[in-house]
C-alpha positions, 0 to 999 in steps of 0.5 A: 749559547752564553756568548750568543745571548750576551751578544744579543743583550749587548746589541739591544741594551749595550750591556755584555754581562749577566749582571747588568741591573745597574746598567739597565737602571740608566737606560732611557725608557724608550729603549727598555720598552723597544728592545723586548717588544721588537725582540718578541716580534722577531721571536714570534715570527721565527717560531711561527714559520720555522719551529716544529709545532710552532713552539720552542722546546725545553726540559719537559721535551727531553724527559718525554723523548726519553720516556716515549721516543727512546731518546730520539729528538729532532736537531732542528727543534734543538737548534731552533729552541736554543736560538729562540731562548738565547734571543729571549734572554738577550732582549730581556725575557725573564727566563733562565738559561738552564732549560735551553742548554739542557735541551740543546745538549740532549738534542746534540747527543740524540743526533750523535746517537742516530749517526752512530746507530746506538741502541736505546739504552746507549742513546738515553745514557748519551742524552744524560751525558749531554744534559750533565755537561750542559748543567755543569758548564752553565753553573760551574757545578759538575756534581749538580750536573751529574745528579740532575742528569741521573735523577731527572733524565736517566732515572737510575744510578746504574754504573753504566750510566753513572761513569760516563755522565760523571766524565761528561759533567767534569769535561763540560766544567773544564771547558766552561772554566777555560772560557769563563773562569773558575768561580761559582754562579753565586757566592753565598756568604757563610751562615751558621745555625745558632739555635735549634729554634731556627728549624721551624723557620726553615720548615716554614720557608719550605711551605712558603716556597712551595706555595710560590712555586704553585702560584707561578706554575698556575700563573704561567698556565693562566697567561697561556690561556688568556693569550690563546683567547685574544684575537691577535695572531699567535706570532704577535703574542711574544711581542705583546708579552715583551711590551708588558715586560718592558713596562714592568722593567721601567719600575723594576729593571731587575726582572730583565734577563736571567736575573743573576745579579739580583739573585746574587744581591739577595743572597748577600743581603743587599736588598731590603725586605720590602724590595724583596717582596716587590721583586718576588711579585714583579719577577713572577709576573714577568716570568709568567708573561715570558713563558705564557706568551 
């Protein structure tokens, strides 16, 4: 999945890395506008004609499959959603790679469970293994992959699920490290708490982040609602969204793609506060457009 979206990104923007902000800043305006617009058109046509339900699937669909369908998921939806998501990231869509790989890992495991005729409990455990390996390999974080699968997908910490999920998570991490090297997704500089007076600031940060998250979720829903009321056919919505993202990227190229380079720069305190605030607004708008259209 990672090689696929990097290939698409390389063809579209000429950059073959997750951190291509500096490269995007040197691109001509026509290319920044054309790539997400043309990519959005291709995505819209593919979803309209080939995707079940005419929409790509994500983490919520995995949770729904575990809760109401005994872990049964369609392989066509899994592969199609992975292709749509990889294309979206590659052409500059402001989305992440974690949700798509979670869905893809779960879809593969659901297919394996059907071939082996596994019971409901074993199928769900196997889905947890696929999700854990996907998260672990995406972030080079086996512990995070394990707990994400246990908390979000499985819903318990029984040893029957815990042991195989740990094995799957570690195995996924090892394979990922052989391909991409052994380094974390983000290198956070060491910080120290100087005074207990800092703790109220941490609490305030939690309040601010929760408010931002609520605004982001509501903005995605609002964008979907507005897009649904337009006279354009549904297959054209991603094209319009891509064009609007390209317009935003003319001023803030940091919104393109997964944005790991910008996140890393923010963690290393390389961005000034006015730029951070501007990027917060621009990124939220770009995410709402990417998911809402």
